[in-house]
Legacy VTK file of the C-alpha trace (Angstrom):
# vtk DataFile Version 3.0
C-alpha trace
ASCII
DATASET POLYDATA
POINTS 301 float
139.174 112.082 135.700
137.072 113.534 138.520
138.712 113.336 141.969
136.709 111.364 144.541
134.680 113.344 147.048
134.937 112.299 150.681
132.076 112.888 153.097
134.298 112.884 156.198
137.884 112.890 157.369
137.393 109.297 158.545
136.318 108.190 155.063
139.327 109.932 153.518
141.760 108.167 155.851
139.946 104.855 155.358
139.817 104.963 151.553
142.389 107.536 150.388
146.043 106.938 149.558
147.116 107.515 153.193
144.970 104.631 154.486
147.904 102.208 154.726
149.613 104.430 157.310
146.753 104.272 159.845
147.579 102.449 163.083
144.284 102.846 164.902
140.942 104.528 164.381
138.059 105.043 166.802
134.759 106.574 165.785
131.972 106.688 168.402
128.813 107.376 166.468
130.374 110.054 164.304
130.612 112.443 167.265
134.374 112.701 167.531
136.639 110.635 165.300
140.072 109.603 166.530
142.979 108.409 164.429
146.652 107.589 164.862
148.987 107.224 161.887
152.692 106.783 161.143
153.500 108.533 157.865
156.551 109.017 155.634
158.022 112.291 154.461
156.355 113.968 151.527
153.003 115.332 150.458
150.459 114.850 153.269
147.731 117.069 151.819
144.076 116.287 152.510
140.972 116.992 150.410
138.201 119.304 151.606
135.990 117.488 154.125
133.210 118.852 156.390
135.255 118.320 159.558
137.355 120.520 161.812
140.591 118.539 162.245
143.063 118.800 165.098
146.448 117.132 164.509
149.044 116.397 167.173
152.647 115.661 166.188
153.804 112.900 168.546
157.501 113.047 167.609
158.304 116.626 166.579
161.371 117.748 164.680
159.729 117.880 161.240
159.671 120.845 158.911
156.038 121.359 157.934
154.872 123.789 155.268
151.657 124.512 153.442
148.231 126.003 154.013
145.569 124.423 156.234
143.091 127.282 156.127
144.914 130.243 157.608
147.442 131.091 154.927
150.875 129.735 154.007
153.227 128.678 156.799
156.653 127.037 157.132
157.512 125.831 160.646
159.430 123.228 162.643
157.039 120.993 164.545
157.463 120.372 168.264
156.803 117.124 170.078
153.201 117.230 171.257
152.454 120.361 169.238
149.181 120.903 167.376
147.969 121.950 163.933
144.329 122.846 163.271
142.873 122.397 159.770
139.780 124.343 158.723
136.627 122.516 157.616
135.743 122.377 153.910
139.271 123.395 152.930
141.571 121.328 150.695
144.770 121.747 152.658
148.272 121.573 151.257
150.906 120.081 153.558
154.507 118.970 152.984
156.522 117.237 155.711
160.273 116.680 155.357
160.645 113.616 157.633
158.685 110.554 158.622
156.331 111.411 161.457
153.663 110.071 163.764
150.436 111.914 164.453
147.170 111.705 166.255
144.122 113.514 165.012
140.664 114.385 166.192
138.065 115.301 163.619
134.908 117.161 164.596
132.102 116.709 162.041
130.667 120.211 161.838
127.148 118.875 161.265
127.372 117.247 164.710
128.937 120.197 166.523
127.533 123.387 164.976
124.352 123.398 167.077
126.286 122.669 170.278
128.669 125.531 169.585
125.900 127.941 168.572
124.101 127.277 171.860
127.300 127.755 173.834
128.051 131.071 172.094
124.484 132.390 171.897
124.463 131.899 168.122
127.673 133.876 167.581
130.079 131.018 166.904
131.870 130.784 163.555
134.561 128.317 162.496
136.080 131.165 160.483
137.030 132.914 163.734
139.413 130.191 164.866
142.691 131.962 164.202
144.877 128.935 165.029
144.655 127.549 161.470
148.094 128.941 160.606
151.032 126.714 161.572
151.686 124.993 164.874
150.637 125.920 168.397
150.948 124.566 171.932
148.221 123.984 174.492
148.909 122.129 177.755
145.184 121.827 178.472
144.349 120.320 175.059
147.371 118.052 175.316
146.187 116.812 178.703
142.591 116.362 177.505
143.725 114.407 174.461
146.007 112.197 176.539
143.170 111.407 178.965
140.783 110.730 176.093
143.173 108.350 174.387
143.955 106.565 177.672
140.282 106.105 178.539
139.546 104.808 175.054
142.321 102.243 175.385
140.957 101.280 178.798
137.324 100.935 177.708
137.938 99.530 174.235
136.030 102.281 172.405
135.076 105.822 173.349
131.507 106.184 174.577
129.355 109.008 173.257
129.440 110.653 176.676
133.228 110.536 176.822
133.634 111.781 173.246
131.146 114.632 173.591
132.518 115.845 176.915
136.113 115.760 175.644
135.047 117.523 172.453
133.411 120.341 174.399
136.528 120.778 176.529
138.880 120.897 173.547
136.713 123.201 171.438
136.316 125.593 174.366
140.095 125.879 174.606
140.477 126.375 170.845
138.008 129.244 171.044
139.821 130.741 174.044
143.107 130.627 172.130
141.368 132.419 169.271
140.209 135.189 171.569
136.556 134.185 171.388
135.823 132.319 174.623
132.336 131.092 175.334
130.182 132.768 177.921
130.956 130.844 181.119
128.209 128.899 182.838
127.530 130.322 186.282
126.938 128.008 189.220
126.009 124.344 189.195
122.871 122.480 188.286
119.558 123.198 189.913
118.709 120.600 192.563
115.925 119.084 190.478
118.152 118.906 187.398
120.999 117.228 189.257
118.606 114.665 190.766
117.010 113.815 187.413
120.359 113.469 185.658
121.786 111.189 188.336
118.626 109.068 188.254
118.917 108.774 184.466
122.549 107.694 184.702
121.747 105.023 187.299
118.774 103.745 185.315
120.784 103.429 182.090
124.131 102.108 183.257
124.137 99.431 180.579
123.522 101.924 177.760
125.737 104.363 175.889
123.949 107.400 177.308
124.942 110.634 175.580
125.747 114.107 176.833
122.852 115.377 174.712
120.378 113.183 176.610
121.666 114.244 180.020
121.683 117.904 179.014
118.109 117.641 177.731
117.069 116.233 181.100
118.492 119.379 182.720
117.097 121.653 179.962
120.559 122.969 179.112
122.881 122.949 176.121
125.368 120.059 176.238
128.244 122.522 176.422
126.945 124.353 179.509
125.610 121.167 181.093
129.058 119.525 181.123
130.532 122.491 183.022
127.639 122.862 185.453
127.514 119.127 186.203
131.161 119.210 187.254
130.497 122.192 189.523
127.612 120.366 191.217
128.938 116.811 191.424
132.661 117.512 191.592
133.673 115.416 188.570
132.737 115.394 184.867
129.713 113.309 183.773
131.870 110.574 182.216
133.862 110.158 185.462
130.715 109.958 187.554
129.222 107.385 185.188
132.316 105.218 185.608
132.027 105.527 189.389
128.393 104.421 189.239
129.289 101.466 187.035
132.061 100.308 189.352
129.778 100.657 192.399
127.056 98.602 190.696
129.587 95.973 189.631
130.727 95.710 193.255
127.136 95.157 194.385
126.583 92.425 191.802
129.885 90.731 192.681
128.965 90.789 196.369
125.286 89.851 196.184
124.962 87.552 193.155
126.676 84.627 191.461
126.421 86.177 188.013
129.452 85.516 185.787
131.823 88.463 185.442
131.038 88.701 181.720
127.338 89.123 182.467
128.097 91.721 185.127
130.232 93.632 182.617
127.301 93.814 180.192
124.940 94.735 183.025
126.978 97.834 183.851
127.675 98.917 180.280
130.998 97.360 179.303
131.506 95.268 176.197
133.460 92.431 177.829
134.858 91.085 181.076
138.314 92.256 179.939
137.131 95.855 179.732
135.474 95.609 183.157
138.679 94.107 184.559
140.793 97.044 183.298
138.387 99.586 184.759
138.027 97.626 187.998
141.768 97.254 188.568
142.193 100.996 188.046
139.506 101.909 190.590
139.624 98.992 193.071
143.226 97.820 192.585
142.185 94.200 192.082
140.355 92.119 189.531
136.570 91.579 189.763
137.129 87.919 190.683
139.569 88.830 193.444
137.112 91.427 194.732
134.358 88.815 194.857
136.602 86.442 196.816
137.724 89.203 199.173
134.193 90.161 200.227
132.977 86.570 200.494
135.995 84.906 202.043
138.486 87.527 203.219
140.376 85.057 205.436
141.167 82.721 202.536
142.260 85.649 200.351
144.748 86.868 202.999
146.047 83.345 203.549
LINES 1 302
301 0 1 2 3 4 5 6 7 8 9 10 11 12 13 14 15 16 17 18 19 20 21 22 23 24 25 26 27 28 29 30 31 32 33 34 35 36 37 38 39 40 41 42 43 44 45 46 47 48 49 50 51 52 53 54 55 56 57 58 59 60 61 62 63 64 65 66 67 68 69 70 71 72 73 74 75 76 77 78 79 80 81 82 83 84 85 86 87 88 89 90 91 92 93 94 95 96 97 98 99 100 101 102 103 104 105 106 107 108 109 110 111 112 113 114 115 116 117 118 119 120 121 122 123 124 125 126 127 128 129 130 131 132 133 134 135 136 137 138 139 140 141 142 143 144 145 146 147 148 149 150 151 152 153 154 155 156 157 158 159 160 161 162 163 164 165 166 167 168 169 170 171 172 173 174 175 176 177 178 179 180 181 182 183 184 185 186 187 188 189 190 191 192 193 194 195 196 197 198 199 200 201 202 203 204 205 206 207 208 209 210 211 212 213 214 215 216 217 218 219 220 221 222 223 224 225 226 227 228 229 230 231 232 233 234 235 236 237 238 239 240 241 242 243 244 245 246 247 248 249 250 251 252 253 254 255 256 257 258 259 260 261 262 263 264 265 266 267 268 269 270 271 272 273 274 275 276 277 278 279 280 281 282 283 284 285 286 287 288 289 290 291 292 293 294 295 296 297 298 299 300
């Protein structure tokens, strides 16, 4: 009997024999697929899929052996430690205890062009030497934690958030492999910064992508993300959130629109999502903010 062929890591975890162990899965447009699973001891091998897959062991203390693209290994996992599985490689993995993991899968069809542009056409997945066993990376750990937290806050990762986080994580993987990308020098040109900020303001209600912003600045997405931060002081996704909160404040102050309608107006899927973002940035709910600016005396009383 012919074994099924899976077109992506997400399809494998949705339809394969490990599907019942999945706790959550987020997939923003196929850009960067996120998964959390609680799995038993035993054979955790995966079929060959056209994705680069980063695993994080959330518990640690497991003996992990096999081959995920860089040769045979036999190691003890550490809490928060990472494993990187090569694309198009049927990996073999045995784990001696139950474990909990998070994974990010990068569809190579989505990322190859971005990485080629960032490395002047010299990038190769074969050069990532961290395929063998476990490794630590405080910067990737921090990026993944922020990504997961923002996804929980916003309900689903936007394309901008996913692409920017993906660029950050892949840059660090390449640095660890001894093949860092050529750094972008300086910030955006004045005209490019102005056009990008205008685009973000004009499309607050849309899931604007890093690709679209980078095209406006005539840069690769990888270099644009770095240069935007140098010019504006924060990453594109952070600035977009700031713009959305500012616009929500204006609408709460100047209109009687329901909070749900305001949430949609500024690009959030529901009033609950807007409330989570608003409390984080304004330390009160949208309704309380509206009352505070319209009747501050009553709010204090």
